[in-house]
C-alpha positions in Angstrom: 0.1 0.0 0.0 1.5 3.4 -0.9 0.8 7.1 -0.9 2.1 10.0 -2.6 3.0 13.5 -1.4 3.8 16.6 -3.4 5.7 19.8 -2.2 6.2 23.5 -3.0 9.6 22.6 -4.6 8.2 20.5 -7.3 9.0 16.8 -5.4 6.6 14.0 -5.5 7.4 11.4 -2.9 6.1 7.9 -3.1 6.0 6.2 0.4 5.2 2.7 1.3 2.6 3.0 4.1 4.3 0.2 6.1 7.8 2.1 6.2 6.6 5.7 5.8 10.0 7.1 7.1 11.9 7.5 3.8 10.2 7.7 0.3 10.6 4.6 -1.9 10.7 6.8 -5.1 11.3 10.5 -5.5 10.0 12.1 -8.6 11.5 15.5 -9.3 10.0 18.2 -11.7 13.0 19.8 -13.5 11.1 23.3 -13.5 10.8 23.1 -9.5 7.2 24.3 -9.8 5.1 23.7 -6.8 2.7 20.5 -6.9 -0.7 21.7 -6.6 -2.7 18.5 -7.5 -1.9 14.8 -7.7 -4.0 11.9 -9.2 -3.1 8.1 -9.9 -4.1 6.2 -13.0 -4.3 2.8 -11.8 -4.8 1.3 -15.3 -1.5 2.7 -16.6 0.4 2.7 -13.6 1.1 6.2 -13.7 1.1 9.6 -11.5 -0.5 12.6 -12.9 0.6 16.1 -11.1 -0.4 19.4 -11.8 1.8 22.4 -10.9 1.6 26.2 -10.0 3.1 27.0 -13.6 0.1 25.3 -15.3 1.9 22.2 -16.4 0.7 18.7 -16.3 3.2 16.0 -15.7 2.8 12.4 -16.3 5.1 10.1 -14.1 5.9 6.2 -14.5 4.9 4.8 -11.1 7.6 2.2 -11.2 10.7 4.0 -12.5 10.0 7.6 -11.0 10.8 9.1 -14.6 8.7 11.7 -16.2 7.0 10.4 -19.3 5.4 13.5 -20.6 4.5 17.2 -19.8 1.6 18.9 -21.0 1.6 23.0 -21.0 -1.6 24.1 -22.5 -2.9 25.7 -19.2 -2.0 29.4 -18.7 -2.3 29.2 -14.9 -1.8 26.8 -11.9 -3.6 23.7 -12.0 -6.3 23.3 -9.3 -7.9 19.9 -9.8 -7.3 16.7 -11.7 -9.8 13.7 -12.3 -9.6 10.5 -14.2 -12.3 8.5 -16.1 -13.7 5.3 -14.8 -13.8 3.5 -18.2 -11.2 5.5 -20.2 -7.9 4.8 -18.8 -6.1 6.7 -21.5 -8.0 9.9 -20.7 -8.0 12.4 -17.7 -9.2 16.0 -17.0 -7.6 19.0 -15.4 -9.1 22.5 -14.3 -7.2 25.7 -13.8 -7.2 29.1 -12.5 -7.2 30.1 -16.5 -10.9 29.3 -16.0 -10.6 26.1 -18.5 -11.2 22.5 -18.2 -9.1 20.4 -20.4 -9.4 16.7 -21.5 -6.0 14.9 -22.2 -5.3 11.6 -24.0 -2.2 9.9 -22.5 -1.6 7.7 -25.6 -1.5 10.6 -28.0 0.0 12.8 -25.5 -2.0 15.8 -26.4 -5.0 17.9 -25.4 -8.3 16.5 -27.1 -10.8 18.9 -25.8 -10.9 22.3 -24.0 -14.2 23.2 -22.2 -14.8 27.0 -21.9 -17.5 28.7 -20.2 -16.6 29.6 -16.7 -15.7 33.2 -16.0 -13.3 32.5 -13.0 -11.0 29.8 -11.9 -12.2 26.3 -11.9 -11.7 24.8 -8.5 -13.1 21.1 -8.6 -13.7 18.8 -11.3 -15.2 15.2 -11.4 -16.5 12.5 -13.7 -19.8 11.1 -13.5 -20.0 7.3 -12.7 -21.0 6.4 -16.1 -18.4 8.6 -17.8 -21.1 10.6 -19.4 -20.6 13.9 -17.9 -17.7 16.2 -16.6 -18.8 18.3 -13.9 -17.0 21.5 -12.7 -17.3 24.0 -10.0 -16.1 27.4 -10.2 -15.4 30.7 -8.2 -18.0 32.2 -10.4 -20.7 30.4 -8.4 -21.6 28.0 -11.3 -21.4 24.1 -11.6 -21.5 23.2 -15.2 -22.3 19.8 -16.7 -20.5 18.9 -20.0 -21.1 16.2 -22.4 -18.1 13.9 -22.4 -18.5 13.0 -26.1 -19.1 16.4 -27.7 -17.7 18.7 -25.0 -20.9 20.9 -25.1 -22.4 22.2 -21.9 -25.7 20.5 -21.2 -26.6 21.9 -17.9 -25.6 24.5 -15.3 -26.4 25.3 -11.6 -25.9 28.7 -10.1 -25.2 28.6 -6.4 -27.9 30.7 -4.5 -27.0 32.9 -2.7 -24.1 33.5 -5.4 -20.8 32.1 -3.7 -17.6 30.5 -4.9 -17.8 26.7 -5.4 -15.0 25.1 -3.6 -15.5 21.5 -3.8 -17.5 18.8 -5.6 -18.5 15.2 -4.7 -20.8 12.9 -6.3 -23.0 10.1 -4.6 -23.1 7.3 -7.2 -25.9 5.1 -5.7 -28.4 8.3 -5.1 -27.4 10.2 -8.3 -26.8 13.1 -6.1 -24.2 15.8 -6.0 -22.8 17.6 -3.1 -20.9 21.0 -3.4 -19.4 23.3 -0.7 -19.0 27.0 -1.2 -17.2 30.0 0.2 -20.3 31.0 2.2 -19.8 28.2 4.5 -22.7 25.9 3.2 -22.8 22.6 1.7 -25.6 22.2 -1.0 -27.1 18.8 -2.1 -28.4 18.6 -5.7 -30.7 15.9 -7.2 -28.9 15.3 -10.8 -32.0 13.9 -12.6 -33.7 17.1 -12.4 -30.5 19.3 -11.4 -32.4 20.7 -8.5 -31.1 21.7 -5.1 -32.5 19.3 -2.4 -30.9 20.8 0.8 -28.3 23.3 2.0 -26.8 23.0 5.3 -24.5 25.6 7.4 -21.3 23.8 8.4 -19.5 26.1 10.7 -17.5 29.2 11.2 -15.3 28.8 8.1 -15.7 27.2 4.5 -15.2 23.4 3.9 -11.9 22.9 2.0 -12.8 19.2 1.3 -15.8 17.0 0.9 -16.7 13.4 0.0 -19.5 11.0 0.1 
């Protein structure tokens, strides 16, 4: 069992949970850009990392070597997500307001989703890989068709507040979203309607999950 940690100098360290004192493998970004997001692609045995310079780096999990680096984003990477049934593809979001879909085999951007007016803080893929869902500081949650890249639906947080994190309940077809106004909202996705909103405390939630 392993875990991975990234730091502000561009280092990714892979640790064995049973011996976490020293990293088993150290991945070093030659640009020394801070690591802002990490995701593993279990199908391909690869690590995907996003940086403060907007680059997306792909690492071989066994050797620790960088396989490729994508540089199409113009600002720091904020979130990375993988598809359930498309092992060669993944998505990223950025402070540049875009969401991008990448192909690991082609080593290129295959789709750029534009529509948010502020940074996109959180992204996820629906359980059936049909939608990409993005939450932004512009108070909106957008739903994108994976096949066409077209926006198919939008939810505006009321009252308007920056969306910080998203999580989906695959059994109930329900979306949870935390906001800067210190609330968590629950949405029923068959009709894209808000079901409930709760106050969570003195400060906004930085992370949520079902």
